[in-house]
C-alpha positions as CSV (number, residue, x, y, z in Angstrom):
1,M,89.2,46.3,28.3
2,S,88.5,42.9,26.9
3,L,85.4,42.3,24.7
4,R,83.9,39.9,27.3
5,L,84.3,42.5,30.0
6,Q,82.8,45.2,27.8
7,Q,79.8,43.0,27.1
8,A,79.4,42.2,30.8
9,T,79.6,46.0,31.6
10,F,77.0,46.8,28.9
11,F,74.6,44.2,30.1
12,A,75.0,45.3,33.8
13,A,74.3,49.0,32.8
14,L,71.3,47.9,30.6
15,T,69.8,45.8,33.4
16,A,70.2,48.7,35.9
17,A,68.5,51.1,33.4
18,Y,65.6,48.7,32.7
19,A,65.1,48.1,36.5
20,A,64.6,51.8,37.2
21,Y,61.3,51.9,35.2
22,A,60.6,48.4,34.1
23,G,57.2,46.6,34.3
24,E,56.0,42.9,34.4
25,I,53.8,40.6,32.4
26,E,52.1,37.8,34.3
27,G,49.4,35.4,33.2
28,A,48.0,31.9,32.8
29,V,47.6,29.2,30.2
30,I,44.2,27.4,30.2
31,V,44.0,24.0,28.6
32,H,40.7,22.0,28.8
33,R,41.7,18.7,27.1
34,R,44.6,16.5,26.2
35,L,46.5,17.7,23.1
36,T,49.5,15.3,23.0
37,K,49.4,11.7,22.0
38,R,50.9,9.3,24.5
39,A,54.3,7.8,23.6
40,I,54.0,4.2,22.4
41,T,56.8,1.7,23.0
42,A,58.8,1.3,19.8
43,P,59.3,-2.3,18.7
44,V,62.8,-3.7,18.7
45,S,64.2,-3.5,15.2
46,A,67.4,-4.6,13.4
47,Y,69.4,-1.6,14.5
48,Q,69.2,-2.7,18.2
49,R,71.9,-5.3,18.8
50,G,73.8,-6.1,22.0
51,V,72.7,-4.1,25.0
52,A,68.9,-3.7,25.2
53,V,67.7,-0.2,26.4
54,N,64.2,0.1,27.6
55,L,62.1,2.9,26.3
56,D,61.0,5.3,29.1
57,A,57.3,5.4,29.7
58,D,55.3,8.6,30.2
59,A,55.4,9.5,33.8
60,E,52.2,9.4,35.7
61,Q,51.0,13.0,35.6
62,D,47.8,14.8,35.4
63,P,47.3,15.2,31.6
64,L,46.3,18.8,31.8
65,E,49.3,19.6,34.0
66,F,51.5,18.0,31.3
67,E,49.9,20.0,28.5
68,R,50.2,23.3,30.4
69,S,53.8,22.7,31.2
70,H,54.4,22.1,27.4
71,V,53.2,25.6,26.4
72,V,56.0,28.1,25.7
73,I,55.3,31.8,26.2
74,Y,57.6,34.6,25.0
75,V,57.6,38.3,24.2
76,E,58.1,39.0,20.5
77,G,60.7,41.6,19.3
78,E,64.5,41.7,19.5
79,F,66.0,43.2,22.6
80,P,69.5,42.9,24.1
81,S,69.8,39.5,25.9
82,R,72.4,37.2,27.2
83,P,72.7,33.8,25.5
84,G,72.1,30.8,27.8
85,F,73.3,27.2,28.0
86,A,71.2,24.0,28.5
87,V,71.5,20.2,28.3
88,M,69.2,17.9,26.4
89,E,70.1,14.3,27.3
90,Q,69.5,11.1,25.3
91,R,68.4,8.7,28.0
92,N,66.4,5.5,27.8
93,R,65.8,6.2,24.1
94,R,64.1,9.6,24.9
95,F,65.2,13.2,25.0
96,A,65.3,14.7,28.4
97,P,63.9,17.2,28.7
98,D,61.7,17.0,25.6
99,L,61.2,20.8,25.5
100,L,63.7,23.6,26.0
101,V,63.3,27.4,25.8
102,L,66.4,29.6,25.3
103,P,67.2,33.1,23.8
104,A,68.9,33.4,20.4
105,G,72.7,32.8,20.5
106,S,72.4,30.1,23.2
107,Q,74.2,26.7,23.2
108,I,72.8,23.3,23.9
109,S,74.7,20.1,24.8
110,F,73.3,16.7,23.6
111,P,75.0,14.1,25.8
112,N,74.4,10.4,25.1
113,E,73.6,8.6,28.4
114,D,72.5,5.3,26.8
115,P,74.8,2.3,26.1
116,I,73.9,2.4,22.5
117,F,74.5,4.8,19.6
118,H,72.3,7.9,18.9
119,N,72.3,10.2,16.0
120,V,70.7,13.6,16.8
121,F,69.6,15.8,14.0
122,S,67.2,18.5,12.9
123,L,65.9,19.7,9.5
124,S,64.3,22.8,10.9
125,K,64.8,26.1,9.1
126,P,66.0,28.2,12.1
127,K,68.8,25.6,12.7
128,S,69.5,22.4,10.8
129,F,72.2,19.9,12.0
130,D,73.3,16.3,12.0
131,L,75.5,15.3,14.9
132,G,76.4,11.8,13.5
133,N,76.6,8.6,15.5
134,Y,78.2,8.8,19.0
135,V,78.3,6.5,22.0
136,K,77.6,6.8,25.7
137,G,79.7,9.4,27.5
138,Q,80.1,11.6,24.4
139,T,78.3,14.8,23.7
140,R,77.9,17.3,20.9
141,L,77.4,21.1,21.2
142,V,75.1,23.2,19.0
143,T,74.7,27.0,18.9
144,F,71.3,28.4,17.9
145,P,71.8,31.9,16.5
146,K,68.3,32.6,15.1
147,P,64.8,32.6,16.8
148,G,62.4,29.9,15.8
149,I,61.1,26.4,16.5
150,V,63.7,23.6,16.1
151,F,62.4,20.0,16.1
152,V,64.9,17.4,17.1
153,N,64.9,13.7,16.3
154,C,67.3,10.7,16.2
155,H,68.1,8.9,12.9
156,L,68.4,5.6,14.8
157,H,65.3,5.7,16.9
158,P,62.1,7.1,15.2
159,N,60.2,7.4,18.5
160,M,62.6,10.0,19.8
161,S,61.5,13.6,19.4
162,A,61.9,16.9,21.1
163,A,61.4,20.6,20.5
164,I,63.6,23.7,21.1
165,V,62.1,27.1,21.1
166,I,64.7,29.8,20.5
167,T,63.2,33.2,21.5
168,P,64.2,36.6,20.2
169,N,65.0,37.8,23.7
170,S,65.2,36.6,27.3
171,W,61.5,37.0,28.1
172,G,60.6,33.4,27.3
173,A,59.7,30.4,29.4
174,R,57.5,27.3,29.8
175,A,54.4,27.7,31.8
176,D,54.4,25.8,35.1
177,A,52.1,22.8,35.7
178,S,49.3,25.2,36.9
179,G,49.7,27.3,33.7
180,R,51.3,30.3,35.3
181,F,54.1,32.4,33.9
182,R,55.7,35.8,34.7
183,F,58.3,38.1,33.0
184,S,59.9,41.0,34.7
185,G,62.3,43.8,33.7
186,I,60.2,44.8,30.7
187,P,60.3,48.5,29.6
188,P,56.9,50.2,29.4
189,G,55.2,49.9,26.0
190,D,53.0,47.8,23.8
191,Y,54.1,44.2,23.2
192,T,52.9,41.1,21.3
193,V,53.1,37.9,23.5
194,A,53.2,34.5,21.8
195,A,52.1,31.2,23.2
196,W,53.2,28.0,21.4
197,H,52.3,24.3,21.9
198,K,53.5,21.6,19.6
199,A,50.1,20.2,18.8
200,A,48.1,23.5,18.9
201,G,50.5,25.9,17.2
202,F,50.7,29.7,17.9
203,V,48.4,32.0,19.8
204,R,49.2,35.7,20.1
205,Q,47.9,38.6,22.1
206,T,48.9,42.2,22.6
207,V,49.5,43.7,26.0
208,R,50.4,47.1,27.4
209,V,53.2,47.2,30.0
210,D,53.7,50.0,32.5
211,N,55.7,50.3,35.8
212,R,52.6,50.7,38.0
213,R,51.2,47.1,38.1
214,P,51.9,43.8,36.3
215,A,50.1,43.5,32.9
216,R,47.8,40.5,33.0
217,I,47.3,38.1,30.0
218,E,45.5,34.8,29.6
219,F,45.8,32.2,26.8
220,L,43.2,29.6,26.0
221,I,44.7,26.7,24.1
222,P,43.6,25.5,21.7
223,L,41.5,28.3,20.4
224,E,37.9,27.8,19.4
225,E,37.7,26.5,15.9
226,S,36.5,29.7,14.3
227,V,39.2,31.8,16.1
228,S,41.9,29.3,15.2
229,A,41.0,29.6,11.5
230,S,41.4,33.4,11.6
231,Y,44.8,33.1,13.3
232,A,45.9,30.5,10.8
233,K,45.5,33.1,8.0
234,R,47.8,35.6,9.6
């Protein structure tokens, strides 16, 4: 039996075992004010010659919906999970999407869709890389073996920024525009659930999961000033 087939068989058996007695975590993210600064059109500089590429403007969206959908929630702790694959495009001098959530071991493609050069890089501790200059139609692949927050930028366009949250397991996601999230297939037990926002940082709560009813949890972001200070010391 090949290694790939062995891995597939293992994950199938594990999934079936979890499903027999697994529970769920569901909850909501509450945001009362704007946290993210609006993107400002970058001035044309010496690097931009030839084809001009307009900078995408922020889409017209309810500011609180935008903030809620930029909160990442995940269950802490290492559990067997299957690596994923995602695409983060360079389009109109922006990263699209500007936030990805994937489990450790996943791979991301960074295609250039602009008729100009881009140079994608990160100096983040969980994964640092520099993909060099490359033109429209080309892409670069990066594997992210460790959990953590990876901030992504472009050497040629200072306005370009994105974040990648690599989670320690498959129970991770962005909240939807209303702030809701839900994880299933979780074995009964006590867990720490983390919520992260680029401007607000981390908020953590503990929750008990059983197979009788979904565990409910709610995150208020940002925390009140006094509570934030106590979390910052942890």
